[in-house]
Residue, then its C-alpha position, 0 to 999 in steps of 0.5 A: m150593643s152597638r147602636g142599631e144592633d140589639v143583643e136579647f138575652w133572659w134576664s130577672y129585673v125589677a125597675p126601681f122607678f119609671d121611665p117612659s123612655r125605656g120598654f118594658f123588656d129593655y135594658w134599664g141599667k145605667d152602664i150601657g156605654d160600657l156594655r157596648f164597649l166590651w161587646r165592641f172589644l171582645r174577639p173569639g178565643m179572648t178571657f174574661l173576668d167578671i170579679g164582683a159580678y152580682h146579677g151577671i150582666y157583663s158576664l152575660i154579655a160577654a157570653k153571647r160575644l164570645d159563644a164557646t170560643g173564649q173563657i169567662f170566670a164569674f166571682e160573686p161571694s153573696p149566696r143570694e147573688f150567686r143563685r140569681l147568677r146561676l139562674h140567669f145563665r142557665w135561663n140563656r143556655i150560658r154553659t161555657a162560664r165558670i161561676e166561683p162563690y169566692a170574694v177576690g182579695a188580696t189573701n186567700e182565707e176565710g173572711k167576713f162579708f156583709q150581706v146587705l139585706t134589704g134597700d140597694t144590695t148592689r152594696n154587698g161586700l168585705r166592709p159593712p156599707i155605710s148605709s141605714d139598710s138591715i145588713a147581715p155578715i157570713t163568712v165566706k172564702t176570699i182568694s187572690l187572683d193571683r193565687y187563682i189564675s196560678e192555680l188554673a195554669l190560665k195564660r191570657v186573661d183579655v178584660m178584667k171587670i171589678d166592682v167590689e165595693g172598695g175592695e178594688i185595692d185590697a183585689m190588685r194587691g193580690a194580682t200583681k203577677l196579673l196586672t204586670e204579665l198579663r196586662p188585661i184591660v181593666i173596667c172598674e168602679v171608682l165611687d168614694a162611697a163604696t171606698q169610704p168603709w175602707g178607709y182611703v178615697a177612690r182616687e187611690i184606685i185610679m193611682a193604683l192602676r197607673r203605678h202599673n202603666y195604665t192609662w185612664f178613660a171615660f166611656l160614653a154612652d155608644g160604647t167609645v171612650v175619651r181620655h179622663e181628667i183624673q180627679d180629687r173626687y169621685p161622688e157619682v156611681r160609675n165605671y172607668l176603663a184602664v189600659p195598658r200603656e202599650k195596648c191603648g192603640a188598639t184598644l180605641e181603634 
C-alpha cells in the first residue's frame, strides 16, 4: 500500500469512466492516499471502526493489515450495500470483522433511511440527498457509538473512519465518551453537498472535533499527511484526518 507495495484482494467494481493510466485490476477509487495512510498506521492488536462502510474497502484494507490480531467493526445500514460488503468479506476470507446493519447516530431507535436506487448510490443516508436520482425510504435501526461500545465493553478504539453523508455531527453527538476517553484518530468525509440536507455547513464537522482537542490534517497521495488549513467551504469530495492533539507526534512519525 505504500509506493512499491501491493495489497491484493477480490473486489466487485464497475469503473464508471475510462482511465488509460489504470489497469483493469487496479483500485479505481479516489481515496488511495487515505488507504495508504491507514495501512501504514495500523498495528497488531488495534481496533478499527468503519462507520458507513458501504462496500468495505477500508475494512478490507484494515483486515489485511491486522490479520487475526485486531478487531474490525463495520456499520452499513443499506441492505443492498450490506450484502455487497458481506460478499467482499467472504471472497477475501475475512473472518475477524464484525458487520453491523445499523445506521450510526445520536440516538438508539428506528428511523428512515434513504436509499438511492439508481445513480450515485454512495449518497444513501438518513436524510434524502440533494439529487435527481431515484430514492426509496426504508426503515433501519440507529445506534449511538457510545452505547455500542458500552454493550461490547470495548476498551480501545484506535482508528475510526466515518462517512455517513452529512450525519457526521449526529454520530459525534452519540460518541462523546468515545471521543473524550478512547480518543481514536478519525478519517472523516467533510463535504458541503452532504451536510446541506442536514442544515449545516461541513466546516462544523471540523469545529466539532476541534472542541474535542483534535488537530486536522490532509492526506497526500503517498499516504503521508500535512496540516490542514481550515476552510469556509468544502466543495470537494474528500476525507480528512483528525488526530487527538496528544497523539499527533506518534501518528505523524
